[in-house]
C-alpha positions as CSV (number, residue, x, y, z in Angstrom):
1,M,34.8,11.7,-27.1
2,K,31.3,10.3,-29.0
3,Y,29.9,11.2,-32.4
4,R,27.7,13.7,-31.1
5,E,29.3,15.3,-28.8
6,L,32.5,15.8,-31.8
7,Q,29.6,16.6,-34.4
8,K,29.1,19.6,-31.6
9,A,32.2,20.5,-30.8
10,L,32.6,21.0,-34.3
11,K,29.8,23.2,-35.2
12,A,31.0,25.0,-31.9
13,R,34.0,25.9,-34.0
14,G,32.7,27.0,-37.2
15,L,33.6,24.0,-38.6
16,K,32.4,21.3,-41.0
17,S,30.6,18.2,-38.8
18,H,30.2,15.2,-41.0
19,G,32.3,12.7,-41.6
20,T,33.4,9.1,-39.2
21,V,35.1,9.7,-35.8
22,A,38.9,9.4,-37.3
23,D,37.8,12.2,-39.9
24,L,36.0,14.6,-37.4
25,K,38.8,13.8,-35.3
26,A,41.4,15.1,-37.0
27,R,39.6,17.9,-37.9
28,L,38.7,19.5,-34.6
29,A,42.4,18.7,-33.9
30,E,43.9,21.0,-36.9
31,S,41.9,23.7,-35.3
32,E,43.2,23.0,-31.8
33,G,47.2,23.3,-33.6
34,I,47.4,19.1,-32.6
35,S,49.0,17.3,-35.8
36,I,47.2,13.7,-35.6
37,S,48.4,10.6,-38.1
38,F,46.8,6.9,-38.6
39,T,48.7,4.3,-39.4
40,V,47.1,2.5,-42.5
41,P,47.9,-0.9,-41.9
42,T,50.0,-2.6,-45.4
43,K,48.6,-5.4,-47.5
44,K,50.3,-7.7,-49.9
45,G,48.3,-8.5,-53.2
46,F,47.8,-12.2,-53.9
47,V,46.8,-13.4,-57.1
48,Y,44.4,-17.0,-57.4
49,I,46.5,-19.6,-59.9
50,G,45.0,-22.5,-58.9
51,Q,46.2,-26.2,-59.3
52,G,45.4,-28.8,-61.4
53,D,42.7,-30.0,-64.2
54,S,39.8,-28.7,-61.9
55,N,39.7,-25.4,-60.8
56,P,36.4,-23.3,-59.5
57,A,36.2,-19.7,-61.5
58,Y,36.3,-18.1,-57.9
59,I,36.6,-18.3,-54.4
60,G,35.9,-16.5,-51.4
61,L,38.3,-17.4,-49.1
62,Y,39.0,-14.5,-45.3
63,G,35.8,-12.1,-46.3
64,Y,37.6,-11.5,-50.5
65,T,36.8,-12.8,-53.2
66,F,39.1,-14.0,-55.8
67,Y,39.0,-15.0,-59.6
68,L,41.2,-18.0,-61.1
69,N,43.8,-16.0,-62.6
70,G,42.2,-12.6,-62.2
71,D,43.1,-9.1,-60.8
72,A,45.0,-9.0,-57.5
73,V,43.4,-8.9,-54.3
74,E,45.0,-6.8,-51.5
75,V,44.8,-8.0,-48.4
76,E,46.0,-7.2,-44.7
77,E,48.7,-9.5,-42.9
78,P,47.4,-11.4,-41.6
79,F,45.6,-13.1,-44.3
80,A,48.7,-12.8,-46.6
81,S,50.9,-14.6,-44.3
82,N,48.6,-17.6,-44.3
83,L,48.4,-17.2,-48.1
84,R,51.7,-17.5,-48.7
85,T,52.6,-21.0,-47.7
86,N,49.6,-21.9,-49.7
87,C,50.4,-23.3,-53.6
88,H,46.8,-22.3,-54.9
89,F,47.9,-18.1,-54.3
90,K,51.0,-16.7,-55.7
91,E,51.8,-13.1,-54.4
92,V,52.7,-9.9,-56.7
């Protein structure tokens, strides 16, 4: 179903009709007594530790921003496997 169709079906049942498509589908399924589960991709945290003396203060990689010795950044698994082999990053 498209977003507008989901909204129309929920309004017909007297339910809230705003939110993401996933929210609307779950709300509609719940009203019909159907259970829907969503899987969330696992994430791993990495810290940019640099290497040597002249490291930048931050680096942008795979759409994420890592600060030198900053907080751990959670990345999705395809990127985590690449960062594990990079000596500039430490997995936490």
